[in-house]
N, C-alpha and C positions, 0 to 999 in steps of 0.2 A: 123383783124385792116386793114382798105381801105389804099390806098398809100395816099390819101387826109390829113388821121389822122396821118400819119408818116413823112409828109415832111411840109416845109413851103408853102405859096400861093404864089402870085405874087409878095412880097414884098422882095422875095428872092434875094440878091446878085448875082453877077454872077461867082464867084468863082467856086461852084461846081455843078453840074448837081443835079435835084431833083428827077430824075425819079424814077418810081418803081425798088426797087434796090432787090426783092426776086428773088429766083435763078427760078422760072416758067417764070417770065414776063422776066427774062435777065438782063444784065447790059448794060449799057450805059458806055463808057468810059468816064473818067472824065475828065471835062475841066481843062484846064491847066493855068497857070500862063503866060500869055505874057511876055517875057523880060522884058517889060516896066512896067508890072503890080506890083500893089504891095496891103498888107493887110490892111484894114484900121484898125488903131491904136484903136479906140473907142470902139469896139467890144469883146473884149476879147477872152476867151476859145470858144465862139459861134459865132465869127465872120465870118466865113467861110461858115454858113449854115444857115445865117439870118440876113439881116442889111436892115437897110430902105434904099430906092434907090437914097438918097441924101447922104448917107455915114457919116451925122452930127453925129446920136446917134446909137446906139446900140437899136434894139427892146426891149420891157420891158420882164422882167422873164416869161418863158412859162407858161403856164396854168397848173392847179394843176389836171382838171381833162381831160386832153388832150394835144397831143402834138403840133397839128398843128392848124390853123382857128385862131381862137380869143384870142389873148395874154392875158394873166394876169396883172391886172393896179398896181400890187403891187412892192412896191420898192425893192431893195435889202435886206434892213433890215427887212423887213417883214418874209422874206422869206429865210435868211441867216441861222437862227440857225438850221432848219430841213434839207435845202439843204446840207450844208456844213460837217454837220457830217454826213453825207451818202459818201461824195465826199473827205474826208477829206483824204491826202494820210501819211503814216507813211512810212518815208526812211530809210528803214531798205533793203539792198538787199541779202533777205535769200529766200533759194531755201525751204524752208518748211514752207513757205507761202500758197504752193500750196494747192488749197480746198482738201477735202479726194474723194477719185476714189476709184474705184474695182480694185482690182489684176489680172493683166491679166491671170497668170496662174492659179490660185484656185478661183478666185470669191469674196476672202475675201476683207475687206477694207485695201485700198493701203496705205500705211505708206508716199508713195515718189514714186521720179523714183530711181530705184535704177541699175546699169549696163545698162540702157539704157531705161528700161522697166517701167510702172507703176506696184509695186507691193508690198506684204506684207510683212513684216521682217520674217514671217515661210520661204516665198519660198524665199528672200533674203539668209537667213540665210544657208537654203538649197544647193543654186546653189553655193555659196561660199565654202560652205564644201563640194562638189561633186569636184569643180575646185582644190581647194587647197590640196586635198587629192587623185586627179587624181583616183576616184572611178568608175569604172565599172560597169554598173546595167544590170540586167539582166530580163525581164517581164513573169512573170510563165504562164501569157494567150497569147492573140493574139498582144500585141503593141498596143492596142486601150482600154487600161482602162479610164476611166472618170475621170477627175482631178478637183473636187469640195472641199470645204474649210474642208467639213466632210471626204473626200474619199483620200484627199491629202495624206496621209500617208500610203495607200493600196497599191501601186506599185511607186518605187521611180525612176523605169527606167521610165515610162510613165510619170510621173512629171519631169525630167529632159531633156526628150525630148520635152515637152511642156516649158520650159523654154527657150531652144533653138531657138523653134518654134516662140514663140512671140517675139524675139529678143533679148534675154539678152546676152550680150557682155562677153566672155571669157577675152576677154584681158582688161575687167574694174578688175577683179579680181587681189589683188596685191599678186602675185606667193609665193615672198619672205619672206613672212610674216610666212610661214613653215618650217621646217627643210629640207633643200634640194630641195625646192620647184620650183626653176625654173630649175634645174638639173633634176628632178625626172620626171616633166610634160612636155609633148609634145604641143606644141601649135596647130599643125596640127594631131588632133585625126584621128587615122586610121580607116575607116568604117569597116573593114574586122575583128579590134579587138573589135569593139563596134558594135554588130549587130543592136542594137534598131537604131543606128543613121542611118542606111542605109536605113530605112522605111519611112524616111521624104517624104513629098509629092514633085512630082516632080514640076518644077518651072511651070507656067503656060506661053502661048508663047504671046508675045508682043500685047498689045491691047490698044484702044485708053483711051486718059485721062479722071484720073474721073471726074466729073460735078463739085467738088469743086473746084480742081486745075484750070481746065478750066476758071470757073467764076473768082478766082484770077490771072489768067494771063489777063483777059479782063480790070479787074481794076486797074491796075498798071497806074499810074499817068505818065504824058509825061515827057519828059527831062525840067529841071528846069538849068536856066543859073543865075551865080554868079553876073555878070555886077559888076565888081569892080569903085568903084568911079575914074573918069580918073584925075582929079582936084587934088588925094589926094598923096602926096608923099609914096613911099614906104617905110614900115616898120610895126610894129607892130599894132598901131592904122588902118591902112588901113587893115591889113588884116583881124582883129576882127571884125572892121567894117562891111566888106565884110561878114565875116561867120555869122555875128548874125543876117544881115538882109534876108541872104538866111535860116537861120534856121527859121525866121520867116514867111517866103512864103512857106517853106516846111512844116510848121505845120499846116496851113492853108489846105493843099492836103493832109497834113494825117488824118485829122478829116473828108475830105470827100471821104478818100480810105477807112477808117475805117466802114463809111455807105455800103460797098457793099461787106463786109464779108461775108458771107450766115452765119445766125444766132446770127450777132452781133446787129441788131436793134430789135431782139425779146428781148434784157437785155432792165432791167430798165435803166432811162435817168441817175442814180446814179450811176449804175455799168458802163456803158457806161462811163461816166465821170471819174470815178477812175480808168479805164484801160488805157484810153488816157493819164490822169496827170502821171501814174505810169512809161509805157513802152514808152513813145512820144522820150525819148534820143537813146534807143536800138534801136527802129527802124529806126533813123536819121543815126545810126552808122552803122547799116546793110547795109542800101543805100551805101554807101560811101566804104563800105568793096566789095560790089559785084561791084560797078564801077571801083574799084582798081585793080581786079582782072588780066587784062590783061596787066597790067605795073609792072616793078618793081623798088621796093620802092619808090612807087610815091602813094600818096592818091588822089582820084579824088571828091573832095567836089563837085563839078559840072561839066558840059561840058566844061566850058571857065575856071575851076580855079582848077589848078592841083598843090600841094604842095608836095615837094622833102624834105629831111631831111634839107638840108640847108634852102631853105623859111621858115620850120618849126622852125627853132631853132631861126629866127630873128623875128620870128612871136611871140615869147614864147611858142610855142606849141609844143617843142621837145617831151614831157613826153607823151602828147596826140597821138603825131606822132606814138611812139615806140608802145605805145599798140593798136593802130589800126592796125597797120602794121603786130604785132604780130595773130591779127584774119584774117588778108587777108594772110597770110601765111599758116594758118591752112584750109582755106577755100581753097585755091589753091592746097594742099595736095590732099584735098577729090575731088575736080574737080568737084565742086558744079554746078549743071544747073539752068538754071532759075525758071524752074518748082518748084525746091527745095528752091531757095532762096525766091520766093514768098510764098510758104508756111509756110516756117522759119520764115517770118515777121508776116505774121498773127499769129503762136505760138507765138510769142513773144508778141504780144500785147494781146492775151489771157490769156497767163500765168505770168502777172505780179506779182510782188509783193505785193500787195496792200493788205490792213489789214481792207479796209472799205467796204465791197463787202455785198451787201444785199442780193443777190440771188445766195448762193454758188451752189447751184445745175443748176442753170441756165448758171453759169460760167463753169460749170465743163462739161456741155453737150456740149459747144462749144468748149471748150478745147480737148474734145475727138472726137468731129466731124474734127476738125483741124486733128489732132493725126492720126486718121483713115486715112484719105486724104494723108497723107505722107506717111503711110505704105502702102496704096492701090498702090500709085504711084510707090513706090520701088518695091513692087511683080511685078509689071506688067511690070516696064521698066528695074528695074536694078536687075532681079530676081538671078542673080550672085553673088551678094552681099548682102545676107540674113541679116547682120547685120548692113547696112548701116543707117537705121532709127535711130537708136541707138547712131550710131556716130554721126548723124547731132543733135540731140537734145543734145549730150554731148557738143555741143559748144555753148549752150545757157548761161550756168554758165559764161563763160570766157566774152561772149557778156554784160551782165549785168554789171559784173566788171567794163569793159570798159566804160560802159555808165556812170556808178558811176561817174570815175576818170573825165569824160567831165563835166559833172551837175556841180562839184565840181570848176572844173576850171573858168566855164563862170560865175559861181556865183561869185566867188573871183574876176572877173572882174567887174560883176555887182556893186560889195560895193566899188572897187576902183573907179567906176565912171569913167572909161579911155573911155570908147565908150558909144553912146546913144544907147540905146536898146527898140525896139518896144514892145506894151502891151501884145501882146500874147506870145511871148515869156519869158519876165518876169513874167509873169502870170505863165506859165508852170515850170518854174527856181524853183519859189517860194512854187510850187504846190509840187514839190517833194523833195524841203527839208525843209518844214515847216510843221510836220505832222497835227497838231489840229487847228479848227476853230480860235480859239483864237490866235494863235501864226500867222496865215495869217491877220487877222486884224490888228493885231501890225506890221507886216512886208510890210503892206501897206504903213506905214508912212515911213519907211527906205526906201521904192521905191522912195518916193516924193522927198527927199534928193538926192538920188543918180542920177535921170533924172531931175527934175525941173533945179537944177544949172547950167545943161546944157545948158538949154535952151527948145524952143517949138518946135524945129525941126533939123532933124539930116542932115549929106552933101548929103545926098542921096534927100533933100527936100520932106521928108515924116514926117508928124505930129508925135512928140513922146507927148506922155500923161505924165502928172503930175504923174500921180498915174500908179502903177505897174501893174495894171488891177485885184489885188486879191481884195476880198471882203472888204470894206471898203473904197474901190476907188472912182470912179465916178457913182453918181446914179446908173442907171437902166442898169441891165445886162443880158444877154443871154448866160446862158453857152452850151446849145447844145439842137438843135432840128431836129430831125430826122424823 
């Protein structure tokens, strides 16, 4: 598919550059909202990637036969039933929603991530039994037995060595569930008493970053600024208004950033929407966490907006502050690097909990591509920590739980009508909490009462749509164009 087919033409807005994003042609750095910029509230989910130059209306729905060039003239009502059934989000933060993949140990179908690695139930149970029982094996051959689904029981020593090689974490096994487990098991296995462990491949020398990680570094957006409204008195209203406005602008940037993840543009439009609608808050939270790493007990929402515990309490955000701070401390302990952060952020998007994926195989390929990129980076740059990849992946469940708390909090703010919210932010909140297309149509009516009652503009001088931006809102709607 040519770049013209994947991008809008000259009618695009200026939020995100729409240069070809394939790895072979390089990745342009994302253009950045200037501090005075704002997102057009009439465009909904797709406003970051295609709006009329006048900024008055969103373009029509994308054409059914192609993603660029001639826009479709259908109204939303003509397309809603098909598109929204594909892109609706069932909002359950469940790790078992991950599409099936292959076990990295034996090649069987994996049932999920166990001890930090995609693995099947058989290899998961084998690894657990070995660690809990402090079992030592010995290979009858040359410690090079092939481990496959059919032959995985032929050599326990080589199978266990393969588990360790692919990154299974001994620390993930609950040793206290066997009698005397913690006393009997030594966490640092002596290679002299376990000869098969001494045959692990020697770590490679340092080498340049993998291409995927390099692309992700280039795709990182520039810094955003919160710019709190100067004329508003300090308090919870000012804090919430500032954060909602900041989140709306960050969402525009996230949509453009996702375009530059290698492999993302190869997904169907429906799957791109589903992944973004499902994981956007996790991506926002991860950005806050990374910016906050140099600070002690402070959260950096933006370069010019830092909140400590007292500020968070006054803003009614104390519970969310503590939840995010827990993540900050966990990443501090791991001493996460920027290369790891950008890869984890892409993994959080690809590993969403959406129940409405059209092409599971394509999404799985994207997940595997990013997972392998993280593994390759750790192997080349942090080879002294062979289990670091698993430790990083094990932070994603806590990230998802924290994002769930944030979504619930801001949705309650929306229902209370405390502060005006922009259309894109409202749309994404409802996509996260309202699973079916039917629910989304109903929710648009709720949004009218929540926003229209507060007038047509917010304290920042930016228009607020009377619709939440969900289906059933105002007229024509472009979700996404890549």
